[in-house]
N, C-alpha and C positions, 0 to 999 in steps of 0.2 A: 847532273849532280849525283854524286855517289851515295848509294844507300845500301847498307848491309844489315842483316838481322843477326842477332846473336842471342844467342845465347849468349850469344855472348853479348845471346842473346839478350842494357836490356835489348838483346838481339831483336831486330825489328821483326815482328810478326805482323805483317800487313795483310789484313783480310778485307777485301772489298766485296760488297754485295755482288753475288753472282759468280765470284771467283773462289769462294770457299767450298771445299768438298763437304758432302753430307757427313754428319757425325754418325758413325756406326753405333747402333744401340748397345753393342757388347763391349764398347770401349769405356775406360775409366778416365775421366778428365778431372777428377777431384784434385784439389790443391791442398797444400800444407795448411794446417789449422793454426799454426803459430809462426810468426815471422818477426824477427828483430831487424828492422830496416837498417839500423846503424851497423849491425854485424854483417849485413848483406852488402853493404857498400864496399867499394874497392875494385880491384882488378880481377877479372875472370878470364880464363883461357878457354877457347872453344875446342873441345876434344873431338866432337863429332856433331853432325847435323844432317837433316834431310835436305836434299837438293832443292833449291829455289832460286829464282832469278836475282834476288837482292845480294846474294853472296857468291854467286857462281864464279868459279876459278879463284876464289880467295883462300889464302893460307895464312898461318900465323895470326889468326883472328883473335882479337880480345874485345872485351866490353869492360868499361870502367864506369862505375856508378858513384855519384856523390850527392848527398842531400843538399837541397837548396833551402834558403831562408823561408820560402813560402810553403815548405812541406813537400814539394815535388822533388823529383830526382833528375839530375843531369846525367845523360847517357852519352858516352863517347865510344863508338864502335870503330875499330881499326883493323886493318889487315893488309896483306901484300898480294898483288896480282900474280898468279901462277906459281911463283917461287918465293922463298923467304928473302931472296935478293931482288924481287920484283918491285914495281912501283908501289909506294906506300900510299894508302888511302885511309881517310877517316871521315866520319860523319858525326854530327852532334844531334842529339834528340832529347826528349824529355819523357819521363814516366810519372805515373801517379798511382796511388792506392785508393780507388774510388769508394770502397766500402771496408772500413776497419773490421767489420764482422766476417769478412772473407779476405784475410790478410794475404793469401797466396795468389789472389786474382788481381794482377796489376794491369795497367794499360800503358802502352808505349806509343810515342809518335815521333816521326822523323821529318815530317813536313806538315806545316799548318796545324790544323786541329784534328787531323785524321788519326785517331787512336785505335790501336789494335790490341788484341789479347796478348798478355804475357803471363802465362800460368806457371807458377812454381809447383810442379807436380811432386817432386821429391827433393829433400834438402838434408844433407848430412848434418847431424846434430852439432858438429864443430864448424859448420859452414865452409867445408873444404870442397864440396862438389854439389852440383844441382842438376836436376833433370827438368828441362823447361819445355813447355808445349803451349797449346792454345785450346780453344773450344772446337778445334778441328783436328783431323788426323793428318793434315798436310804438313804440320810443323813439329819438329822435335830437335832439341839440342842437349848435349851433355857438356856441362861447364865444370871447370876445376880451377882452384886457386893456383895450381902449378901447371906447367906446360904438358906434363905427362901424369897419368894415373897408374897406380899399381894394378896389375892384371886382376887380382882378386877383387879389388874395388870396382873395376870396370865390369867384371862379370856380374857382380851384384846389381849394379845400375842397369845393365842390359836385361837381367832377369826381372827387375821391377818394371821396366818399360814393356817387356813382352807380356807380363802379367796384366798390364793395363790395356793390352790389345794392339800395341804398336808393332809394326813389322820392322824389326831392327836390322834386317838385311838391307834396308833402304838407306842406312846411315852412310854418310861420307866421312871418312876419317881425316881430320884436318891436320896437316903437318904443322908442328910447332917447333920452335928452337929448343935445342938441348939445354937442360938446366946447367 
């Protein structure tokens, strides 16, 4: 069964006990304090991510979120193996906002009831890009509503990630189709 995380993340951030790296004390994992879930819904393109097994060799990765009647979120992660002409794969998951007092801390699951962190660390006020992580330094995604970001915007996001303590040199830049 195919599983991908996205950022596109809600890209799967699967953290299993014993597999999660220690959280460095000097890192900032704080999340956004306001989140309009309805505005967050829709399609997001994965611009960059840290390498992990769930998305290895995937390009053209997207995450599409939609609200369910029960208040949870349907997550469809999709991508292509190796090239934009490669085999198309998608997986369906679910997400939830466990505590409305912490709106940027979501949980996502792609199999059974195993939920993992999905932290919205930074979010553009117009909901055009997002920086996604978890409670660990192992995961990081840059998402956008468009397949490419302006360099100035990307530089700003990278500066925010670096200020939080992330090593942005570890990012893998995900090929996306031209607009």
